[in-house]
N, C-alpha and C positions, 0 to 999 in steps of 0.2 A: 504494500500500500504506500509506503514511504517513497519507493522508487517511482510510482505512478505520479505522485504529487510533485516530485522533483522534475520529472519530464514535462508535466503540464506547466509548471512554473517557467521552465526554460523556453518552452514553445511560446508562451504568452509574452515573454521578454523579447524574443526575436520578432514577433509580430509588432510589438510596440516600437521597436527600433527601426522598422522599415519606414522609409520616407513616404509621406502621404502626398500623392499627386491629386490634389483637390481642386485644381483649376482646369476649366475647359478652354482649350485653345483651338480656334478654327483657322486653318491656313487657307487664305484666299488666293495668294499668288506666291510664286517662288522664282527667284532669279539668281544667276551667278554674277558676282561682282569682282572685278579685277582689282587687286590692291597693290599700289606702288609699282615697283619694277619686277615684281614676282610674276611667275607664270601661273600661279595658283589663283583660282576663282573661289570665292567664299560664298556661302549661302546667305541670301538676304530674303526674308519672307515678310509678306503683309499678313497680319493676323488680327483676330478679334479675341480679346481676353477680357472677361468680365464686362462685356458690352463696349469696350474701348478699342478703337482701331490703333494698332501699334505696328512698328516695323522692328523686326529682330534680325540680328546678324550672328552667324556662327563662324568661327574660324577652325572648328574641329573637323568639319567635313568639307574637303575641297573638291572642286570639279564635279559636283553632283547637285541635283535639285531635290528639295524635299517635296514630296507629293502633296498637293492640296488635300485637305480633309480635316478631320477632328483628331485631336491628340489630348492627352492628359499632361498636366504640368504642375510644377511647384516653383515658388520663388526660392532661388538658391542664395542670392545675395541682394540686399536692399539697403542702400546707403542714402540717407537724407542729409544733405550738406547745409542747406539754408532753409530751415523751417519745412513747410509742406509744399513748397513750390519748385524745388530742385530735387531730382531723383536720378539715381544710377542703379539699375536693376539688372540682375541676371536670372533668367528662367531656365529651368531644367525640364526639357520635354522628354516624355517617355514615349518611345517608339513602339510599334506593334509587337516587336520581338523582345520587349522589355529592356532594350538598351536605352541609354539616355544620351542626350546631346544638349550642350549648354549654348544659350543664345543671349547676347547682350541686347537690351532694348536701346535702339538708336533713334527712334522717332515715336511720337504720340500725336494723334489727331482726335478731334471730337467727333 
């Protein structure tokens, strides 16, 4: 009986430690953007997150396009430098195969 309780406790701890992808992200458009003198193109995507139109950019996946559609995400980093009007945010998108990709928010529109 004690072993069963230990196993249940460990399982619940692992579940609690898993990141929660609680934001819905809809990718409307995806493009490759050339940076500097490099030959690598980075992903730049137009998305809707929590009803707000944003533009995200990833430097992890080069020379590919992220397919439009729905993804789950979480905020990975959120820095507010000057009150509530300046923001620097990194989103972690969970792909269908459970891999993740990090995107920096580079634009916000209403």
